[in-house]
Kinemage of the C-alpha trace (Angstrom):
@kinemage 1
@onewidth
@group {chain A} dominant
@subgroup {mainchain}
@vectorlist {calphas} color= white
{ca met a 1} P 203.312 113.493 219.020
{ca lys a 2} L 205.962 116.170 219.304
{ca gly a 3} L 204.883 116.288 223.754
{ca leu a 4} L 205.149 112.568 223.695
{ca ile a 5} L 208.328 112.279 221.982
{ca ser a 6} L 209.807 115.524 224.678
{ca met a 7} L 207.614 113.393 227.663
{ca tyr a 8} L 210.511 110.427 226.959
{ca tyr a 9} L 213.113 112.140 225.965
{ca asn a 10} L 213.615 115.195 227.851
{ca glu a 11} L 217.319 116.808 229.161
{ca lys a 12} L 217.826 114.220 231.670
{ca arg a 13} L 217.170 111.557 229.045
{ca lys a 14} L 219.241 113.542 226.120
{ca ala a 15} L 222.324 114.157 229.383
{ca ile a 16} L 222.478 110.062 230.628
{ca thr a 17} L 222.241 109.030 226.819
{ca ala a 18} L 225.155 110.985 226.317
{ca lys a 19} L 227.226 109.710 229.267
{ca tyr a 20} L 226.577 106.232 228.058
{ca val a 21} L 227.897 106.734 224.552
{ca lys a 22} L 230.891 108.556 225.708
{ca thr a 23} L 231.222 105.940 228.582
{ca his a 24} L 230.584 102.953 226.845
{ca leu a 25} L 230.968 103.697 222.221
{ca asp a 26} L 233.546 104.248 220.099
{ca asp a 27} L 232.943 106.738 217.069
{ca ile a 28} L 234.515 105.750 213.210
{ca lys a 29} L 233.370 107.696 210.968
{ca ile a 30} L 233.290 106.796 207.562
{ca arg a 31} L 232.896 109.058 203.812
{ca val a 32} L 231.252 107.341 201.162
{ca pro a 33} L 230.438 109.877 197.094
{ca lys a 34} L 227.233 111.781 197.479
{ca gly a 35} L 224.027 109.865 197.432
{ca gln a 36} L 225.527 107.172 198.632
{ca arg a 37} L 224.108 107.335 202.160
{ca glu a 38} L 220.560 107.822 200.812
{ca lys a 39} L 220.951 104.364 199.138
{ca leu a 40} L 223.021 102.971 201.818
{ca lys a 41} L 219.765 103.731 204.132
{ca thr a 42} L 217.126 102.395 202.283
{ca ile a 43} L 219.336 99.499 202.182
{ca ala a 44} L 219.727 99.086 205.828
{ca ala a 45} L 215.673 100.246 206.289
{ca glu a 46} L 214.877 97.509 203.837
{ca met a 47} L 217.029 95.256 205.581
{ca gly a 48} L 215.792 96.018 209.301
{ca met a 49} L 217.869 97.768 210.463
{ca ser a 50} L 220.182 101.126 211.036
{ca met a 51} L 222.751 101.881 208.608
{ca asn a 52} L 225.336 101.606 211.512
{ca gln a 53} L 223.939 98.292 212.436
{ca met a 54} L 224.296 96.793 208.833
{ca phe a 55} L 227.674 98.181 208.629
{ca ile a 56} L 229.112 97.223 212.085
{ca lys a 57} L 227.552 93.196 210.868
{ca ala a 58} L 229.451 93.980 207.239
{ca val a 59} L 232.289 94.184 208.940
{ca glu a 60} L 232.354 91.689 211.557
{ca glu a 61} L 231.288 89.087 208.885
{ca tyr a 62} L 234.033 90.146 206.364
{ca ile a 63} L 236.729 89.932 209.526
{ca glu a 64} L 235.034 86.432 209.963
{ca lys a 65} L 235.709 85.055 206.636
{ca asn a 66} L 239.294 87.109 205.659
{ca tyr a 67} L 240.899 87.354 208.500
{ca lys a 68} L 243.447 85.060 209.082
{ca pro a 69} L 246.141 85.699 211.397
{ca glu a 70} L 249.753 84.830 211.092
{ca ala a 71} L 250.207 81.934 213.654
{ca glu a 72} L 246.890 79.966 212.211
{ca asn a 73} L 249.052 80.288 208.643
{ca glu a 74} L 251.735 78.811 210.065
{ca ile a 75} L 252.975 75.046 209.422
{ca asp a 76} L 254.340 72.910 212.331
């Protein structure tokens, strides 16, 4: 199995991936209590997604439900 993975993920592919990440993505680091990471990882897997996908979806849903720009709150 290791040979198969290295066949597709070599140093060139690693460099291409690193360049893409640096160019197109931002990092946000969160901290959780000890033991919580594994619990969240398990939940995400049970939902068929990565923790990253789960966090992005959760934040997007929270913003959609709760964020009301001040301009929308003003009465004409």
